[in-house]
matplotlib code that plots the C-alpha trace (Angstrom):
import matplotlib.pyplot as plt

x = [27.8, 29.3, 31.6, 29.7, 26.5, 25.8, 24.6, 22.1, 20.7, 18.1, 14.8, 12.5, 14.2, 14.4, 10.7, 10.0, 12.2, 11.7, 11.3, 11.5, 14.9, 18.6, 20.6, 21.1, 18.1, 14.7, 11.4, 8.8, 5.3, 4.0, 1.2, 2.5, 2.3, 5.8, 8.2, 10.9, 14.3, 15.7, 19.5, 20.4, 23.8, 26.1, 25.8, 28.2, 28.3, 26.0, 23.4, 20.6, 20.2, 17.2, 16.3, 14.2, 15.1, 18.5, 17.2, 15.4, 18.8, 19.1, 15.9, 16.7, 14.1, 16.2, 19.1, 19.7, 18.4, 18.4, 15.5, 15.9, 19.4, 18.3, 19.4, 16.9, 18.0, 15.4, 15.7, 14.5, 11.9, 10.0, 6.4, 5.2, 7.3, 5.4, 5.9, 4.1, 3.7, 1.4, -0.4, -1.4, -3.0, -2.7, -5.4, -6.7, -3.6, -1.5, -4.1, -2.7, 1.0, 3.9, 4.9, 8.5, 8.4, 7.0, 3.3, 0.5, -0.9, -4.6, -6.1, -8.9, -6.5, -5.2, -1.7, 0.6, 4.0, 6.6, 10.1, 12.1, 10.1, 10.6, 8.4, 5.8, 5.5, 2.0, 1.1, -2.0, -2.6, -4.6, -6.0, -5.3, -8.1, -10.9, -9.5, -10.3, -7.7, -7.0, -4.4, -2.2, 0.7, 3.7, 4.4, 5.8, 8.3, 7.3, 5.8, 8.8, 7.5, 9.4, 6.5, 4.7, 5.3, 3.0, 1.0, -2.2, -4.2, -7.6, -9.4, -7.2, -7.6, -11.4, -11.4, -9.9, -11.9, -9.1, -10.2, -11.6, -8.8, -6.1, -3.8, -4.1, -1.8, -1.4, 0.3, 1.7, 2.1, 4.0, 1.8, 3.6, 5.2, 3.7, 4.8, 4.5, 1.3, 1.6, 2.3, -0.3, -3.0, -2.3, -2.6, -5.8, -7.4, -6.8, -8.6, -11.5, -13.8, -12.9, -13.9, -17.3, -20.3, -18.3, -18.8, -21.9, -23.2, -21.3, -18.2, -16.4, -15.3, -12.1, -10.9, -11.6, -9.0, -9.0, -5.9, -5.4, -1.9, -3.2, -6.0, -3.6, -1.3, -4.1, -5.5, -2.2, -1.7, -4.9, -5.3, -5.5, -5.2, -7.3, -8.6, -10.4, -10.0, -9.4, -10.6, -10.8, -14.1, -14.2, -17.1, -17.6, -19.6, -21.7, -18.6, -16.8, -14.4, -13.4, -13.1, -11.3, -12.8, -11.0, -13.3, -12.7, -15.0, -15.7, -17.9, -20.8, -23.0, -23.5, -22.5, -19.2, -18.5, -19.3, -17.0, -14.2, -14.7, -14.4, -11.4, -9.4, -10.7, -12.0, -14.1, -14.8, -15.5, -18.8, -20.7, -21.9, -24.5, -24.9, -28.4, -30.5]
y = [9.6, 6.6, 7.7, 5.6, 7.7, 9.5, 13.1, 13.0, 16.3, 15.4, 17.1, 14.4, 13.8, 17.6, 17.8, 15.0, 16.3, 20.0, 21.8, 18.7, 17.0, 17.5, 17.3, 13.7, 12.2, 11.3, 11.0, 8.2, 8.8, 5.5, 4.4, 5.7, 9.2, 10.4, 10.6, 8.0, 9.4, 7.5, 7.5, 6.7, 4.9, 3.4, -0.3, -2.9, -3.2, -5.9, -5.7, -5.2, -8.2, -8.6, -9.0, -5.8, -2.4, -1.3, 2.3, 1.3, 1.2, 5.0, 5.7, 7.5, 5.3, 2.2, 3.3, 1.4, 3.2, 3.0, 3.3, 2.9, 1.6, -1.2, -1.3, -2.0, -2.8, -2.1, -4.7, -5.3, -8.0, -9.6, -10.4, -13.5, -13.1, -14.0, -13.0, -13.8, -11.9, -9.7, -6.7, -3.6, -0.4, 3.4, 6.0, 9.3, 10.4, 10.4, 11.4, 14.3, 13.9, 13.1, 9.5, 8.4, 9.2, 12.7, 11.8, 13.1, 10.1, 9.5, 6.8, 6.4, 5.4, 1.9, 2.3, 0.7, 0.9, -1.8, -1.8, -3.0, -3.5, -0.9, 2.1, 1.7, -2.0, -3.3, -6.2, -8.3, -8.7, -11.7, -12.0, -15.6, -15.6, -15.0, -15.3, -11.7, -9.9, -6.4, -4.7, -1.8, 0.3, 0.7, 4.4, 4.5, 2.8, 0.8, -0.6, -0.7, -3.5, -6.8, -9.1, -6.8, -7.0, -4.3, -1.2, -0.8, 2.3, 2.4, 1.7, -1.3, -2.7, -2.4, -4.4, -7.4, -6.9, -6.1, -2.7, -4.0, -6.6, -4.1, -6.8, -9.9, -12.7, -12.0, -13.2, -10.6, -11.3, -8.9, -8.4, -5.4, -2.0, 1.5, 3.7, 7.4, 6.5, 8.6, 5.6, 3.5, 6.2, 6.7, 2.9, 2.8, 5.6, 3.6, 0.6, 2.5, 2.6, -1.0, -2.2, -0.5, -2.9, -6.1, -7.8, -9.7, -12.1, -12.4, -10.8, -11.0, -7.8, -8.8, -5.4, -1.7, 1.1, 4.9, 5.2, 3.9, 2.6, -0.1, -1.1, -1.6, -3.6, -5.9, -6.0, -7.1, -9.7, -11.5, -10.8, -14.1, -16.2, -19.4, -18.3, -15.2, -11.6, -8.8, -5.3, -1.9, -0.1, 3.4, 5.0, 8.4, 9.0, 12.1, 13.9, 13.5, 10.9, 8.2, 4.5, 2.0, -1.5, -4.6, -7.2, -10.7, -11.5, -14.5, -16.5, -18.3, -18.8, -17.7, -21.1, -20.9, -17.5, -18.9, -21.9, -19.7, -17.3, -20.1, -21.7, -18.4, -17.5, -14.1, -13.8, -10.1, -10.3, -9.3, -11.2, -8.8, -9.4, -6.8, -5.3, -5.7]
z = [20.3, 18.4, 15.6, 13.0, 13.4, 10.2, 10.5, 7.8, 6.5, 3.9, 3.2, 4.2, 7.6, 8.2, 7.6, 10.1, 12.9, 12.4, 15.7, 17.9, 17.4, 17.2, 14.1, 12.8, 14.4, 13.0, 14.8, 14.8, 16.0, 17.5, 19.7, 23.0, 24.4, 23.4, 20.5, 19.8, 18.9, 15.9, 15.2, 11.6, 11.4, 8.8, 7.9, 6.6, 2.8, 1.5, 4.3, 1.8, -0.6, -2.9, -6.5, -6.3, -7.9, -6.5, -6.5, -3.2, -1.5, -1.8, 0.2, 3.5, 5.2, 4.3, 6.6, 9.8, 12.9, 16.6, 19.0, 22.8, 22.2, 19.8, 16.2, 13.4, 9.8, 7.1, 4.3, 0.8, 0.3, -2.6, -3.6, -1.9, 1.3, 4.4, 8.0, 11.3, 14.5, 16.6, 15.1, 17.0, 15.9, 16.5, 16.1, 17.3, 19.4, 16.2, 13.6, 11.6, 12.7, 10.5, 9.7, 9.1, 5.4, 5.9, 5.2, 7.4, 9.3, 8.6, 10.8, 8.2, 5.4, 4.7, 6.0, 8.6, 10.4, 10.2, 11.7, 8.7, 5.5, 2.8, 3.1, 0.3, 0.6, 0.0, 2.4, 2.9, 6.7, 7.8, 11.3, 12.4, 14.9, 12.5, 9.0, 8.0, 5.9, 4.5, 2.4, 3.6, 2.5, 4.8, 5.4, 8.9, 11.3, 14.4, 16.5, 18.8, 21.0, 20.8, 20.1, 17.6, 13.9, 12.5, 13.6, 11.6, 11.1, 12.8, 9.6, 8.7, 12.2, 12.0, 8.8, 10.5, 13.7, 16.2, 17.4, 20.7, 21.3, 20.5, 19.2, 17.2, 15.7, 12.0, 8.9, 6.5, 2.8, 0.5, -2.6, -4.2, -3.9, -4.2, -7.1, -7.7, -9.5, -12.7, -15.0, -13.3, -13.4, -17.1, -17.8, -15.7, -17.7, -20.9, -19.4, -18.0, -21.0, -21.9, -18.5, -18.5, -18.4, -18.9, -15.5, -16.6, -15.6, -12.3, -10.7, -7.4, -5.7, -3.8, -2.7, -2.5, -2.3, -1.8, -4.0, -7.5, -6.8, -4.4, -6.7, -9.7, -7.5, -6.6, -10.1, -11.6, -8.9, -9.7, -13.4, -15.3, -12.1, -12.3, -15.7, -14.4, -15.5, -13.0, -13.6, -11.7, -11.4, -9.8, -8.1, -6.3, -3.1, -2.3, -1.0, -4.3, -3.0, -5.4, -4.5, -6.7, -6.6, -7.9, -9.4, -10.8, -13.7, -15.9, -13.6, -15.4, -12.3, -8.8, -7.5, -9.3, -7.6, -4.2, -4.7, -5.8, -3.0, -0.5, -2.3, -2.2, 1.3, 0.1, 3.3, 2.7, -1.0, -2.5, -5.3, -7.9, -10.7, -13.4, -13.6, -16.7]

ax = plt.figure().add_subplot(projection="3d")
ax.plot(x, y, z, "-o")
ax.set_aspect("equal")
plt.show()
């Protein structure tokens, strides 16, 4: 073993590799039938350069690692950064297993795996074949195939219509970073009553999330853009599961909404008119 390999012994990595790896190695569950061994190694000073919060440097998931003899160097990024490549997806075979950051993989959640973007990065994924887009949170490492840039959950893949094809050329755009959520949830609760019944006469639903963090990221990104106000409206289904919808309001007519929807390429957006 190379002398520069760091024998890391931290809680999150111990959780991921417990019972199935040797000391100093992590495990990544990807869309093949076996586990990848990940060797975390030291890196030259100054590898990570970004204007983002330096605290991100300390995350164990930002350490360089090796898979099948190839080195990968996680790097910081910034809102607005764009990347192109091939997307794939992973589903039933890995549903319920651990991801690289210790979460339980749920193929019905809006998540994805990326080889080098920071865990917690929120990206918009656009299918170049059909223009469909969706928003996901990076919570895993992979896919470890040279021409692939991102591995989507089954739900995310279905939203851009690539389940049958298996892969698709995509563009990734960084739109934010996930937080622990406490501050954002508190801020959202303060807004909740204010936003009730204020979407009249027309609004455009541009996104829907199962978690408040993603909704707030999207709301903040579009609030005030082009003169329109963005809000979050929550709803609950029959199973008691909440959905957080991001709406743009301030449109004076249906035609205005349609024009803006086309201008911004919100192909999956819904036009809403308040009843009454």
